N, C-alpha and C positions, 0 to 999 in steps of 0.2 A: 644674351637673351634675358628678357625680363620675365619675371614670374607673374602670372595673373593672380589676382586676388581670389581667395577661396569663395565659392558661391555661398550666399547667405541662405540658411535654411529656415529663416523666419517666414511665417505665413504673411500674405498681404494684410494691409491694415484692416480692411472690411471683411476679411474672411471669417466665416462662422462655421466651424466644423460640425456643429450640431444640426444645422439646417433650419433652425427655428426662425431666423431672421426673415426668410422668404415667406414663411407663413404669416408673420406679422405684417409684412409689406402687402401681401395679397389681401389679408383681412382689412387693412386700412384702405386699400384701393376699392374693395367691394363696398365697404361702409361709406366711403365718400361718393361712390357712384350711386348707391342707394339713396343717400341724402339728396343728391342732385335730382334724381328721378322723383322722389317724394315732394321736393320743393316745386318742381315744374307741375306735377299733378295737382298740388294744392293751389297753385297760383293760376293755372290755366282756366278753370271755370269762371273765376272772377274777371280775368282779363278778356275773355271772349264773350262775356255776358253783355246784353244790350245796355246802353247807358240810361235809357228811359223805359218806362213801362209802356206796353202797347196800349193804344187808345181803346177804350171800351165802347161798346154799343155802336160800332161803325158798320155793321152789316146792313144790307138793303132791307131786310125783314124787320129790323128793330122798331120802326114806327108802328107797324101793324101789331107786333107783339106787345108794345107798350100800351096801345089803345085797347087791345083785347083784355088787358087786366082790369080795365074800368076803374083804375085808381087815379082819378082826376086831380087829387090833391098833391100827388107826388110826381106829376109829369114835369120834367125839367123845362124851365123857361129861360129865355135869353133876356137878361136885364137884372136890375137889382131886386132883391126879395121885398115883397110887399109894395113895390112901386110899379112903374110902367114896365110892361113887358112887350116885346115885339110880337105882333100877331102873325106876321108873315115877312118873307124876304121878297123884295121886288127888284126886277131888273129894269133900269131906266134906259130906254132906247129912243133915239132921235130918228124919225122917218119923215122926210119931206118937210122939215121945219117944225114938225109936231113932236111933242114929248109924250111917250107912252110908258105906262107902267105895265110890265109883263111878268108872268110867272116864269122864273128861269128854268123850270123843269119841263113845263109843257108848252111854253110860248103862248099861253092864253093871255090876251090883253084884258087887264082888269079895268083900267080907266085911263082917261086922258087927264093929266093934272090941270087944274084950272087955278088961276090966281097965283101961280107959282112960276117964278122966272128962274130957269136953270141956265147957267152959262157955261 
């Protein structure tokens, strides 16, 4: 019969009889979790924000509000400053071989262009 080797009474390598190691591991885990949550909370508003600013003065009431201020010097114009500015926007329509200039919002015919060849 062979004799078995006596059992070693040495504790395992990572055994901590004081129990402080679990507190350190738990504290590190909570700190890393808190760091991840704070990172997401700080990045989320910037990541979900719109890329461009919303357009201003796009409501249907804006032209009336602008004209009611009676500030004719600061009314926005389409075109270069101090130069030619568009007075109106026209819709070109061809009806029975005739070319008509119409208001695109009310379909009022302003005029029939003369001396202008549109192809």
